[in-house]
C-alpha positions in Angstrom: -24.7 -24.6 -6.3 -27.9 -23.3 -7.7 -29.0 -19.7 -6.9 -32.4 -18.1 -7.4 -32.6 -15.5 -10.2 -33.4 -12.9 -7.5 -30.2 -13.7 -5.6 -28.1 -13.5 -8.7 -29.6 -10.1 -9.7 -29.1 -8.7 -6.2 -25.5 -9.9 -6.1 -24.8 -8.5 -9.5 -26.3 -5.2 -8.6 -24.1 -5.1 -5.5 -21.1 -5.9 -7.7 -21.9 -3.1 -10.2 -22.3 -0.7 -7.3 -18.8 -1.4 -6.1 -17.3 -1.4 -9.6 -18.9 2.0 -10.3 -18.4 3.8 -7.0 -15.4 2.0 -5.6 -17.3 0.8 -2.6 -20.7 -0.3 -1.3 -22.3 0.5 2.1 -25.5 0.5 4.0 -28.1 -2.1 3.0 -25.6 -3.6 0.4 -23.1 -4.3 3.2 -25.8 -5.9 5.3 -26.8 -8.2 2.5 -23.2 -9.3 2.0 -22.8 -9.9 5.8 -26.1 -11.8 6.4 -26.9 -13.5 3.1 -24.6 -16.5 2.4 -25.8 -16.8 -1.2 -25.2 -13.1 -2.1 -21.8 -13.3 -0.4 -20.8 -16.4 -2.3 -22.0 -14.9 -5.6 -20.2 -11.6 -5.1 -17.0 -13.4 -4.1 -17.4 -15.4 -7.3 -17.9 -12.3 -9.5 -14.9 -10.7 -8.0 -12.7 -13.7 -8.7 -13.6 -13.4 -12.4 -12.0 -10.0 -12.5 -9.0 -11.0 -10.3 -10.2 -9.2 -7.2 -11.1 -10.0 -3.7 -13.9 -8.4 -1.6 -12.6 -6.5 1.4 -15.1 -5.8 4.2 -14.8 -3.2 6.9 -17.4 -2.3 9.4 -18.9 0.3 7.1 -18.0 -0.6 3.5 -17.2 -3.2 0.9 -14.3 -2.8 -1.5 -12.9 -4.6 -4.5 -9.1 -5.1 -4.2 -7.2 -6.3 -7.3 -5.2 -9.6 -6.7 -3.0 -9.3 -9.8 -2.0 -6.7 -12.4 -4.4 -8.4 -14.9 -7.4 -7.1 -13.0 -9.2 -4.3 -14.8 -9.4 -2.6 -11.4 -5.6 -2.5 -11.0 -4.2 1.0 -10.7 -1.5 1.2 -13.4 1.9 2.9 -13.1 1.0 5.3 -15.9 -2.2 6.3 -14.2 -0.2 7.1 -11.0 2.3 9.1 -13.0 -0.3 11.1 -14.7 -2.4 11.9 -11.7 0.1 12.2 -8.8 3.8 12.4 -9.9 5.6 15.3 -11.5 6.1 15.7 -15.2 8.9 13.4 -16.4 8.4 10.9 -13.6 10.0 7.5 -14.2 9.5 4.0 -12.9 12.0 4.8 -10.2 9.5 7.3 -8.8 6.8 4.6 -8.8 9.2 2.2 -7.1 9.9 4.8 -4.4 6.2 5.5 -3.9 5.5 1.8 -3.4 8.5 1.5 -1.0 7.4 4.5 1.0 3.9 3.0 1.3 5.3 -0.3 2.6 7.5 1.5 5.1 4.5 3.4 6.3 2.4 0.3 6.7 5.2 -1.5 8.5 5.8 1.4 10.9 2.3 0.8 12.4 3.1 -2.8 13.4 5.7 -4.2 15.8 6.2 -7.7 14.4 5.8 -9.7 11.3 2.2 -11.1 10.9 0.9 -8.7 13.6 -2.9 -8.7 13.9 -3.3 -5.1 15.2 -1.4 -1.9 14.8 0.8 -0.9 17.8 0.7 2.8 17.1 -2.3 5.1 16.5 -0.7 7.7 14.2 2.5 8.6 12.3 4.0 12.0 11.8 5.3 12.8 8.3 8.7 13.7 9.8 8.8 10.2 11.4 7.8 8.6 8.1 10.7 10.3 6.3 13.1 9.1 9.1 11.8 5.5 8.8 12.3 5.5 5.1 15.9 6.8 5.6 16.4 4.0 8.1 15.3 1.4 5.6 17.5 3.0 2.9 20.5 2.7 5.3 19.7 -1.0 5.7 19.5 -1.5 2.0 22.9 0.2 1.5 24.5 -2.5 3.8 24.2 -4.8 0.8 26.8 -4.5 -1.9 25.9 -4.2 -5.6 25.9 -7.9 -6.4 23.6 -8.6 -3.3 21.2 -5.9 -4.4 21.0 -7.4 -7.9 20.1 -10.8 -6.4 17.5 -9.2 -4.1 16.0 -7.5 -7.1 15.4 -10.8 -8.7 14.0 -12.3 -5.6 11.5 -9.5 -4.8 11.0 -7.9 -8.2 11.9 -4.5 -6.8 14.6 -2.3 -8.3 16.4 -1.5 -5.0 19.2 0.4 -6.6 16.8 2.8 -8.4 14.9 3.3 -5.1 18.1 4.2 -3.3 19.3 6.5 -6.0 16.0 8.3 -6.3 15.8 8.9 -2.5 19.4 10.1 -2.4 18.7 12.5 -5.2 16.0 14.0 -3.0 18.4 14.8 -0.2 16.9 18.0 1.4 20.3 19.0 2.6 21.5 19.3 -1.0 18.3 20.8 -2.3 19.6 24.3 -2.8 22.5 23.1 -5.0 20.4 20.7 -7.0 17.5 23.1 -7.7 19.7 24.7 -10.4 19.5 21.5 -12.4 15.7 21.1 -12.0 16.2 17.4 -11.4 15.0 17.1 -7.8 12.2 17.6 -5.4 12.5 17.4 -1.6 11.8 14.3 0.3 9.0 16.0 2.3 7.4 17.1 -1.0 7.6 13.6 -2.3 6.1 12.1 0.9 3.3 14.7 0.6 2.5 13.3 -2.8 2.5 9.7 -1.5 0.3 10.8 1.3 -2.2 12.4 -1.1 -2.3 9.2 -3.2 -2.9 7.1 -0.1 -5.6 9.4 1.2 -7.4 9.3 -2.2 -7.2 5.5 -2.1 -8.8 5.6 1.4 -5.8 3.9 2.9 -4.7 6.6 5.3 -6.5 9.6 6.9 -5.1 13.0 7.9 -5.7 13.8 11.5 -3.9 17.2 11.7 -0.5 18.3 12.9 1.1 16.6 10.0 -0.1 13.2 11.3 -1.8 10.4 9.5 -3.5 7.2 10.7 -4.4 4.0 8.9 -8.0 3.5 7.8 -10.0 0.4 8.5 -9.7 -0.5 4.8 -5.9 -0.3 5.1 -5.8 -2.4 8.2 -7.9 -5.1 6.6 -5.7 -5.1 3.5 -2.5 -5.3 5.5 -3.8 -8.2 7.6 -5.1 -10.1 4.6 -2.2 -9.5 2.1 0.8 -7.7 3.4 1.1 -10.0 6.5 0.6 -13.1 4.4 3.8 -14.6 2.9 1.6 -16.1 0.1 0.9 -12.7 -1.2 3.8 -10.4 -0.1 6.6 -12.9 -0.8 8.3 -11.8 2.4 8.7 -8.2 1.3 7.8 -6.7 4.7 10.0 -9.2 6.5 12.9 -8.2 4.2 12.3 -4.4 4.6 11.8 -4.5 8.4 13.6 -7.7 9.3 10.7 -8.5 11.7 11.8 -12.0 12.4 15.3 -10.8 13.4 14.0 -8.1 15.7 13.1 -9.0 19.3 11.1 -6.0 20.4 8.9 -3.1 19.2 11.7 -0.7 19.7 14.0 -2.8 17.4 11.4 -3.3 14.7 9.9 0.1 14.5 12.4 2.6 15.9 15.7 1.3 14.8 
């Protein structure tokens, strides 16, 4: 399809704004919503850098589709900016796992369209992670190895890292300097997600999903094509018959 030079320039200006600032809003958002040509061009530009355009009611975002995207947040960047000195890939795995548990805790079934809760207390978040860890521990060593191949997640490292952060044993382990508390780690994950505009703090140690997060969850995390069944595995949504089973087990 042929586009006028003016449309191409406007679309590219919109793309550079998002690439530079991380988002676009106001008039730029309206152009994307109302002008089919600009929308098609921006979507095309984003595909060239392995991204998709995410639209909320107030902003446009570029979200990487693959690790090859120049906009993908690398593990090393997360380690440098958020995790403690000496952090390993196991810390990264646990950060991702904690994020998925948080996302899943807001929904009562696999492929839900809307959240079924408004906020999550940090204490509940820790409890939900423990619940998922207990489910992982049901699998023996060989099963976990096979699941690691299937989902490309090092489940054994995630379990070990979480167990090493056992708050009950914190006093004894502090002498070795090898541990931090679970609440301290969750606070770090929270800070990362707030900075990425995926959750918002609402006081009283409570967080809520942003509109950006809801859009990403609906478009990617709830689609098997993208998530490879990861949420289904972690929460067992298709085996649970009710909200109480899926969320509060």
